[in-house]
N, C-alpha and C positions, 0 to 999 in steps of 0.2 A: 281662785287663789293664784298669785303670781308664782312664776317658776322659782324665783329666789326663795320665796316662803316655803314652797314645796320641798326644796332641797334642805332648808334649815329644819323643817319638821321631820323629814326622813332621817337626817343625821341625828337628831335628838332621839328619835324612836329607836334607831339601831345602836346608838351610843358609839358611833364609829370614830376611829382615829384615821387621820389622813395619811395614807401610806404612799402617796404620789405614784400610783401605778403607771402614769404616763412616762415615768422615768425609764421604763422598759424600752419604749420607742426611742427615747433620747440616747440611751446607752447603745442601742443597735446602730444608730446613725454615727455616734462618736467612734465606736469600734471600727466600723467600716472605713470611716474617714482616716482614722489613725493608721490603719494598715496601708491604705492607699498612699498616705504621706510617707510611710516607711520605705515603700518600694518605687514610688513614682516621683521623680524630681519636679516635674511639671505640676503635679497635684500639690506637692508641698508648697511650691511657690504661690499657688492660687488659693489654697485653703488652709495652710498651716496655722495662720492666726485664728481662723474660725474653729479649728480643732482645739486649740488652747482655750478659747472662750467656752466651747461646749463642755470641756473638762471642768472649768471653774464653775459653770452653772450647775452641773451635776453635783459637784461637791457641796455647793450652797444648799441645794435641795435635800442633800443627805445630812445637812447640818455639820459638815466637816470644815474645820477652821484651817487657816494657813494654806489656802488653795494655791496661791502664787508660789510659795515655797515648795509645795509638793510637786507642782508642775515643773519647776526648775530642776528638782532632784530627779523626777521621772524622766525628763527630757535628756538628762545626762547619760542615761543608759541606752538610748535609742541606737547608737552606733554598735554597741556590744550586742544588743538584741538582733539587729540586722545581720551581724556577722554570724551569729549562731543559726539564724534562719537560713542563711546562704549554705551553711554546712548541712542543714536538714534537707534542703532542696537537692544538693549534690548527692546525698545519700539515697534519696528517692530515685533520681535518675540512674544511679549505679545499680540499685537493687531491683528495679522493676523492668522486666524485659519488654513490657508494653509501652514504656516511655520512649518517645521519639525525640525529645529535646528538653533542655533545662527550662525553657520558656513554658513548656506545657505543664511542668510541675507548679510553677508560680501562678499560672492562670487557671488551671483546671483541676488540681488535686485537692479534694476536700480534706484529706489527712494533713496536708501541708498547711491548709488554712486553719485547721483546728490547732495545730502546733503554734502557728503564729499568734493566734488569740491567747493561747496558754502562756507563751513566753511574756506577752505584754501584761496579762492579768497577774501572773506570778510575781512580776516585779512590783506591781502595785500592792500586792499582799505583803511583800517584804518591806514596803514603805509604810505598812500599817494603815492603809486606806481601807475603811470598812465598806462592806456590801458591794461596792462597784466591781471588784475583781470577780465575785461570784456571778454578778449579773452579766459580765462579759463572757464568762465561761458558759453560762446558760444560753446566751446568744449563739455561741459556737456550736453548742449541743443541738439546738433547734435547726441550725443551718447545715451541719455536717453529719449529724448522727453520732458524733463522738463526744463523750462526757468526760472531760478531764478536770478534776478539781484544781483550782489555782494553787492549792498548797502542795501539790505533787512536785517533786524535784526531778528534773529531766536533764540529762547530760547532752553532750554534743552529738550531732549526726544521727538524730532520731527519725525513723521512718515508719509511717503508718500507711498501710496499703488498704484501699477500699473504704476504710474509716467506719462504715456503718456498724452500730451496735457496740462500740468499744466503751468500756467504763474503766477509768483510772482513779482510784481513791485518793483521799486527801494526804495521807502519810506515805504514799508510794515513793520509792526512790528508784529511778532508772538511770543507769550509768551510760557510758558512751557506746555508739554504734549498735544500738538495739533496734530491731525490726519487729513490728507486730501487725497482725492481720485482723480482718473483720470479726466482730463478735467476741473479742478477748475481754475478759474481766480481771482486773487486778484489784481485788477487794478484801474485805474483812470477814472473818468467820463469825464474829458477833457484832451486833449493832446496839449494844447497851449504851445509854447516854453517859453512864459513869466512865466509859472508856474514851471519852472525847479527847482527852489530853495525852493519850498513849498512842504508840505506833501500832496501827491496826492493819496496815496494808504491806504487801511484800516489797522486797528489794530485788531488783533485777540487775545483775552485774553486766559488765561490758561484753559486747559481741553476741548477746543472746538473740535468738529468733523464736518468736511465739506465734504459732500458726492458728488458723481460724477456730473460733469458738472454744479456745482453751480458757480455763478458769484457774487462777492462782490466788489462794486465800490465806491471809494470816500475816500479822506484823512481824513474827519471828521467822518467816519463810524467806530464804535467800536462794535465788536461782543463780548457780555458779556461772562464771564467765565462759563464753563460747558454747553454751549449751543450746540444744534445740528442744523446744516443747511442742509436741505434735498437736494436730487438730483434735478437738473434743476432749483433751486431757483435763482432769481436775487434780490440781496439786495442792496439798495442804502441809507438806513437809519440805524441808530444804533439799536442794538438788546440788550434787557436786559439780564442779566445773567440767567442761567438755562432755557432759552427759547428753544422751538422746532419750527423750521420754515419749512413748507412744501408747496408744490404746490398742490392745490386741483383741480383735474380735473376729468372728467367723461370719461371713456373708453367705447366706443360703439363697440361691436364686432358683426359683421354680418356674418351669416353662410348661405351659399347657399344650398338650399334643392333640391334634385332631384325630 
């Protein structure tokens, strides 16, 4: 039996629909190239047109119409997105004592890379492009360990330190000058499908710092401005501004004597 006949027979047997899984690879290449274009003038000159073509090809595979119009609209936001990302990079340099230069943030910080992909995917979601924004966010997730849903609203000067294990849900609102560390979850208390159109994730006001492995759950939860949420804290109620929330625990250290 020829290979084409085997594929046809297998498709009929499974009753499979073509979901173009190869698009995952195409979106990864597109996202990398898009970010390079955003920050590297030489790269933009060399591959800017190719980035546009990749975008149009992806939309065609997703059966999205008016690709040229969407690219034109999307492109009009690039300067604004770049300006926001520059503020994010400055926030990282300012808040991380281990940072030696601004260049180091752009080239080596996974948290900054995750934010870059988010700002790009979020704008596509606002333009009502289906599927592609989520595919971009999942690429960032696999690359950086940071899972930011493209629907999350994030203000200026956002800093993610270490990045690994962070989850930021779809209806999260993060205001300006917020810093979060590894393992933080901004999630929902319930995961019922019936709640899909409601605000399920918390609001983080400006100037908040959230330390490692803290969990903040609930759509009605607001973390007040300039508050500090300590490591390993679980918050399910709103916190007033200028608060400090920590876990009080007793560490018992036992030393064996000879």
